[in-house]
C-alpha positions as CSV (number, residue, x, y, z in Angstrom):
1,M,0.0,0.0,0.0
2,K,2.8,2.4,0.7
3,S,4.3,1.7,-2.7
4,I,1.0,2.5,-4.3
5,L,0.8,5.8,-2.3
6,K,4.4,6.6,-3.3
7,K,3.5,6.0,-6.9
8,Q,0.4,8.1,-6.7
9,F,2.2,10.8,-5.0
10,K,5.0,10.8,-7.6
11,F,2.3,11.0,-10.4
12,I,0.5,13.9,-8.7
13,A,3.9,15.6,-8.2
14,L,4.7,15.1,-11.9
15,V,1.4,16.3,-13.0
16,G,1.7,19.3,-10.7
17,F,5.2,20.1,-11.9
18,L,4.0,19.9,-15.6
19,F,1.0,22.0,-14.8
20,S,3.0,24.6,-12.9
21,G,5.4,24.8,-15.9
22,T,2.5,25.6,-18.2
23,V,1.3,28.3,-15.9
24,V,4.8,29.8,-15.6
25,M,5.0,29.7,-19.4
26,A,1.8,31.5,-19.8
27,Q,2.7,34.0,-17.1
28,S,6.1,34.7,-18.8
29,A,4.3,35.3,-22.2
30,D,1.8,37.6,-20.3
31,A,4.7,39.3,-18.7
32,Y,6.2,40.2,-22.0
33,F,2.8,41.3,-23.3
34,H,2.2,43.5,-20.2
35,G,5.8,44.9,-20.4
36,G,5.4,45.8,-24.0
37,A,2.0,47.3,-23.5
38,Q,3.3,49.4,-20.5
39,S,6.2,50.6,-22.6
40,F,3.8,51.8,-25.3
41,I,1.7,53.6,-22.8
42,N,4.9,55.2,-21.5
43,A,5.5,56.5,-25.1
44,D,8.5,54.1,-25.7
45,L,7.4,52.5,-28.9
46,Q,10.8,51.0,-29.6
47,G,11.1,49.5,-26.2
48,A,7.6,48.0,-26.5
49,I,8.5,46.3,-29.8
50,A,11.7,45.1,-28.4
51,Q,10.0,43.5,-25.4
52,V,7.3,41.9,-27.5
53,Q,9.9,40.5,-29.9
54,Q,11.8,39.0,-27.0
55,G,8.6,37.4,-25.8
56,L,8.0,36.0,-29.3
57,A,11.5,34.6,-29.4
58,Q,10.4,32.4,-26.5
59,Y,6.8,32.0,-27.3
60,P,6.5,32.4,-31.1
61,N,2.9,31.1,-31.2
62,D,1.5,33.2,-28.5
63,P,-1.5,35.0,-30.0
64,K,-1.5,38.0,-27.7
65,L,2.1,38.7,-28.3
66,N,1.6,38.4,-32.1
67,A,-1.4,40.6,-32.2
68,L,0.4,43.2,-29.9
69,L,3.4,43.2,-32.2
70,Q,1.2,43.8,-35.3
71,K,-0.4,46.8,-33.6
72,L,2.8,48.2,-32.5
73,E,4.3,48.0,-36.0
74,E,1.3,49.7,-37.4
75,E,1.7,52.5,-34.9
76,Q,5.4,52.8,-35.8
77,E,4.4,53.0,-39.5
78,K,1.8,55.7,-38.7
79,Q,4.5,57.7,-36.7
80,Q,7.0,57.4,-39.6
81,Q,4.4,58.7,-42.1
82,Q,3.5,61.6,-39.8
83,Q,7.3,62.5,-39.5
84,Q,7.7,62.3,-43.3
85,Q,4.6,64.6,-43.8
86,N,6.0,67.0,-41.2
87,Q,9.3,67.1,-43.0
88,D,7.7,67.6,-46.4
89,Q,5.5,70.4,-45.0
90,Q,8.5,72.1,-43.4
91,Q,10.4,71.9,-46.8
92,E,7.4,73.4,-48.6
93,E,7.3,76.3,-46.1
94,E,11.0,76.9,-46.5
95,Q,10.7,77.0,-50.3
96,E,7.8,79.4,-50.2
97,Q,9.9,81.7,-47.8
98,N,12.8,81.5,-50.1
99,Q,10.7,82.3,-53.1
100,D,9.0,85.2,-51.3
101,Q,12.4,86.5,-50.3
102,Q,13.7,86.3,-53.8
103,N,10.6,88.1,-55.1
104,Q,11.0,90.9,-52.6
105,E,14.7,91.3,-53.5
106,Q,13.8,91.5,-57.1
107,Q,11.1,94.0,-56.5
108,D,13.5,96.1,-54.3
109,Q,16.2,95.9,-57.1
110,E,13.7,97.0,-59.8
111,Q,12.5,99.8,-57.5
112,Q,16.1,100.9,-56.9
113,E,16.8,100.9,-60.6
114,N,13.6,102.8,-61.4
115,Q,14.6,105.3,-58.7
116,E,18.1,105.7,-60.2
117,Q,16.7,106.2,-63.6
118,Q,14.2,108.8,-62.3
119,D,17.1,110.5,-60.4
120,Q,19.2,110.6,-63.5
121,Q,16.4,112.0,-65.6
122,D,15.7,114.6,-63.0
123,G,19.4,115.5,-62.9
124,E,19.5,115.8,-66.6
125,Q,16.4,118.1,-66.6
126,D,18.1,120.2,-63.8
127,Q,21.2,120.6,-65.9
128,E,19.2,121.7,-69.0
129,Q,17.4,124.3,-66.8
130,Q,20.5,125.6,-65.2
131,P,22.1,127.2,-68.2
132,Q,19.0,129.1,-68.9
133,E,18.8,130.4,-65.3
134,Q,22.5,131.4,-65.5
135,E,22.0,133.4,-68.6
136,G,19.4,135.4,-66.8
137,Q,16.6,134.5,-69.1
138,P,13.3,133.9,-67.4
139,Q,12.2,130.3,-67.7
140,D,9.1,129.7,-69.6
141,A,6.3,128.2,-67.6
142,K,5.7,124.7,-68.9
143,E,2.4,123.2,-69.2
144,I,2.1,119.5,-68.7
145,S,-0.5,117.2,-70.1
146,K,-3.0,115.3,-68.0
147,E,-1.2,112.0,-68.8
148,E,2.2,113.5,-67.6
149,A,0.5,114.8,-64.4
150,E,-1.0,111.4,-63.7
151,K,2.4,109.7,-64.3
152,I,4.0,112.1,-61.8
153,L,1.3,111.5,-59.2
154,K,1.6,107.7,-59.6
155,A,5.4,107.9,-59.3
156,L,5.0,110.0,-56.1
157,A,2.5,107.6,-54.7
158,Q,4.8,104.7,-55.5
159,K,7.6,106.5,-53.8
160,E,5.5,107.2,-50.7
161,K,4.7,103.4,-50.5
162,E,8.2,102.5,-50.8
163,L,9.2,104.9,-48.0
164,L,6.4,103.6,-45.8
165,K,7.4,100.0,-46.4
166,E,11.0,100.8,-45.6
167,F,10.0,102.7,-42.5
168,K,7.9,99.8,-41.3
169,K,10.7,97.4,-42.1
170,K,13.1,99.4,-40.1
171,K,10.7,99.8,-37.3
172,T,10.1,96.1,-37.2
173,Q,13.7,95.4,-37.2
174,G,14.3,97.8,-34.4
175,S,11.5,96.2,-32.4
176,A,13.2,92.8,-32.9
177,T,16.5,94.2,-31.8
178,H,14.9,95.8,-28.8
179,D,13.2,92.6,-27.8
180,K,16.5,90.7,-28.0
181,D,18.1,93.1,-25.7
182,W,15.5,92.5,-23.0
């Protein structure tokens, strides 16, 4: 009877050992699953993937680990796409800024050339008028056409706009410099 009890005890111990090994195995796979999930919650996507991959190395057929790895990889792909979109958008904005700056520089250069031409024309007119004044002859009052008057008014309005723009630009730069000093 003792030998039967010993055999039964050994059998129960063996079954218990096998059962406890299965439980330990399931808990270990669960531990990897929970560790990976916790890393993801803590915004450590790479750590989460690494933990789940370690778990799958030991438990390759665990459905929870496989499903979690799939979701983590999808999230990683979304983040990469978002980063790429952000980079593309930033490059677009930089290109637009560069284009705007080039356009502004071109406009400034054209305005400067126009102003130089106008100054040169004014200088030539002054030189033509000076000899007449020096000779003591009275200058004839010159009538201008309506078109010429409109051209002059437009030129004056353009010059006024340029000066205001330049004033505002200097004022903005002065404010920016002032802000940096604080």
